[in-house]
N, C-alpha and C positions, 0 to 999 in steps of 0.2 A: 475078315478074320474074326472069328468069334473069340471072345475073351474068356479066359478060364476063371475069372473072378466073378463072384455073385453080383447081381445088378445093384445092390444096396451100398456097396462099398465105393468110396470115391476113387476116382482114377488117380488123382494126385494126393499123396498123403500129407502134403504141407498145407492143404486147404481144409477148412472145417466149416460146418454149417452153424451159423449164429442165429439165435432166435430173433425174430423181427422186433425192432425197437418200437415201443409205444410212443407216439408223438404226444407230448404233454399238451394239456389245454393251453390256450393262449394265456400266458402270464400277464398280470396287470402291469402296465408300464410303470417305471419308477416315478415318472412325473405325476401320474395319477395318485400314487401313494403319498408323495410329497404334498400334493394339492389337498388331499383329504386330511392329512395330518395338520397342515396349516389351518384349514377350516375348523377343525376340532379345537385347536389351540386358540383361535380367534374367538370361537363361541365361549370357551371357558374364561377367557380374559374379559369378555363383555359381561358374562354372568357375575364374575367377581366384582367388576366395576359397579354393576347395578346394585349388588348387595352392599358394597361400601357406601355408595351414595345414599341408599335407602336408610342405612344406619345414621349417616350424617344428618339427613333430613329429619329423622325421628328425634335426634338430639336437639335440633333447632326447634322443632315443634314443642318438645317438652320444655325448653327454655322459654318459649313464647307463652305457653300455658302458665308457667310459674310467674312470669312477669305480669300476666293478666290478673292472676290471683293477688299479687302484691298491689297492683293498681286498685283493685276492688277494695282491698283492706285499707289502703291509704285514703281512698274516697270516703269510706265509712268513718274513719278517724276524722277526716276533714269536716264531714257533715256533722259529726258529733261535736266538734269544736265550734262550729257555727251555730249550734243549737242555743237559742236565747236562754234557756234555763241553765245551761252550762256556763254561759257568759255571766249570768247573774250570780251563780255560786262563786265563780272566780273573783268577781268584783267584790262580793260580800267578804270573801276571804282576805282581800286586800284592804278591807275597811271602808269600802265605798258604799254609798247608799243609793238606792234606786229612786229617781225622781217620781213623784206621784202622777205627773201629767204625761208620762211616756206609756204608750200602749203598744205591745208587740202584736203584730198580725202574722199568723202562720199562713204560709202559702201552700195551697194544695199541691200534691206531687204531680198532678197532671199539667199544671201550668209550668211552661218552660221559660227561662229567662230570655230576653231579647239578646241579640248579638252584641249590642253596645253595653249592656249591663253585666256581661259575663265577667266573673272574677277568675283569673287564671289559677289553676291548681298549683300548690307549692311543689317544688322539686323533691324535697324530702321532708316528711312530717315526723317530728319527734314528739315524744310524750313530755319532754321537759322544756322549759324555757317558754312558757306561754306568754 
């Protein structure tokens, strides 16, 4: 039996044609996102830790440099105080007289003292109280 309706109309009015759904690309699993986020956070934490430690080491290095400069200055003061001319001036200032039979011999800088003759450096050198 031929139908009196045109061929484009659906036979059942309660049915309709729906456009085909696009299948989405494969979405990244949540576990991958969590793993990547954790990795990024770990890298940032390591970077911050490295910067903090570098700053701490720079402070320590600066302190060491300052202490080395103080040691050099203290050694210069110590050597100046050991200078025979300086000792003579202080002795003359106290009213002492130099004996005529004493001769001071200056040692060249290249000659190093032996281990047994070493005089320990003082802990703190002051300009007063000679």
